C-alpha positions as CSV (number, residue, x, y, z in Angstrom):
1,M,104.9,95.6,38.8
2,N,104.4,98.8,37.0
3,A,103.0,99.2,33.5
4,M,106.5,99.7,31.9
5,T,107.8,96.3,32.9
6,E,104.6,94.3,32.5
7,P,104.3,92.6,29.2
8,R,101.3,93.3,26.9
9,T,99.1,90.6,25.7
10,I,100.3,89.3,22.4
11,R,99.1,86.9,19.8
12,R,101.2,84.1,18.5
13,D,101.7,85.7,15.1
14,D,102.8,89.2,16.1
15,Y,105.6,88.4,18.6
16,T,108.3,91.1,18.3
17,F,111.7,92.0,19.7
18,A,110.0,94.6,21.9
19,D,107.9,91.9,23.6
20,A,111.0,89.8,24.2
21,S,112.9,92.6,25.7
22,S,110.0,93.4,28.1
23,Y,109.9,89.7,29.2
24,R,113.7,89.9,29.7
25,R,113.3,93.1,31.8
26,M,110.6,91.4,33.9
27,A,112.8,88.3,34.4
28,Q,115.8,90.4,35.4
29,A,113.7,92.4,37.8
30,R,112.3,89.2,39.4
31,Q,115.8,87.8,39.6
32,A,117.1,90.9,41.3
33,E,114.2,90.8,43.7
34,M,114.9,87.1,44.6
35,I,118.6,87.8,45.0
36,A,117.8,90.7,47.4
37,K,115.5,88.5,49.4
38,G,118.3,85.9,49.6
39,I,120.8,88.4,50.7
40,V,118.5,89.7,53.5
41,T,117.8,86.1,54.7
42,V,121.5,85.3,54.8
43,S,122.4,88.5,56.5
44,R,119.8,87.9,59.2
45,A,121.1,84.4,59.8
46,V,124.7,85.6,60.0
47,K,123.6,88.4,62.5
48,R,121.8,85.8,64.7
49,A,124.9,83.5,64.6
50,F,127.2,86.4,65.7
51,A,124.8,87.5,68.4
52,G,124.8,83.9,69.7
53,L,128.5,83.8,69.6
54,R,128.8,87.2,71.4
55,D,126.4,86.0,74.1
56,L,128.4,82.8,74.5
57,V,131.7,84.7,74.9
58,T,130.2,87.2,77.3
59,E,128.8,84.4,79.5
60,R,132.1,82.6,79.4
61,M,134.0,85.7,80.5
62,A,131.5,86.3,83.3
63,R,132.0,82.7,84.5
64,A,135.8,83.0,84.3
65,K,135.6,86.2,86.4
66,A,133.4,84.6,89.0
67,Y,135.8,81.6,89.2
68,D,138.8,83.8,89.6
69,Q,137.1,85.9,92.3
70,L,136.0,82.8,94.3
71,M,139.3,81.1,94.0
72,S,141.1,84.3,95.2
73,L,139.2,83.9,98.6
74,D,141.0,81.9,101.3
75,D,139.5,78.7,102.7
76,R,138.0,80.4,105.7
77,M,136.2,83.0,103.7
78,L,134.8,80.3,101.4
79,K,133.7,78.3,104.4
80,D,131.9,81.5,105.7
81,I,129.8,81.6,102.6
82,G,129.1,77.9,102.9
83,I,131.3,76.4,100.1
84,N,134.7,74.8,99.9
85,R,137.3,75.2,97.2
86,G,136.2,72.0,95.4
87,D,132.7,73.4,95.0
88,V,133.8,76.5,93.1
89,P,133.8,74.9,89.5
90,M,130.4,73.4,90.0
91,I,129.0,76.7,91.4
92,V,130.4,78.7,88.6
93,E,129.1,76.3,86.0
94,G,125.7,76.3,87.7
95,V,125.5,72.6,88.5
96,M,125.7,73.0,92.3
97,P,122.4,72.1,93.9
98,Y,121.2,75.2,95.8
99,G,119.8,74.9,99.3
100,R,121.9,71.9,100.2
101,Y,122.4,71.9,104.0
102,R,126.0,71.8,105.0
103,G,125.8,72.8,108.6
104,P,127.0,76.1,110.0
105,A,129.3,78.1,107.8
106,N,132.1,78.2,110.3
107,E,132.2,75.8,113.2
108,N,135.4,77.3,114.6
109,L,133.7,80.5,115.8
110,G,132.7,80.6,119.4
111,L,130.5,83.1,121.0
112,P,131.3,86.7,120.3
113,A,133.3,88.5,123.0
114,N,130.4,90.7,124.0
115,A,127.9,87.8,124.3
116,N,125.6,88.2,127.3
117,R,126.1,85.1,129.4
118,P,124.1,84.6,132.5
119,R,126.2,85.1,135.7
120,T,126.9,82.1,137.7
121,A,127.5,82.0,141.5
122,A,131.1,81.7,142.4
């Protein structure tokens, strides 16, 4: 506090109106300071709440996009990447255990047409 708002030391018998007004100014300055601190605290809390809400909405939109993209694949393509249509919601929500062995991605595929096979005698 500066010298203008700080009250001077007074004796009990010489209390004047000027002393009362300096105490009033000090109280008003302290009140304004506390209100400003409260406003800053509340604004930070609101900012954190909106940031959390923004993050939640962004994550939900990303999951919805991933779900739509996976569901747009046909069953053969899903099987090629090692999942089936029923696994899509669990994968998108992140509850699918990773590394679960499910066998080859596509059992219907034979050898490629250009596979080198040993010749057999006719």
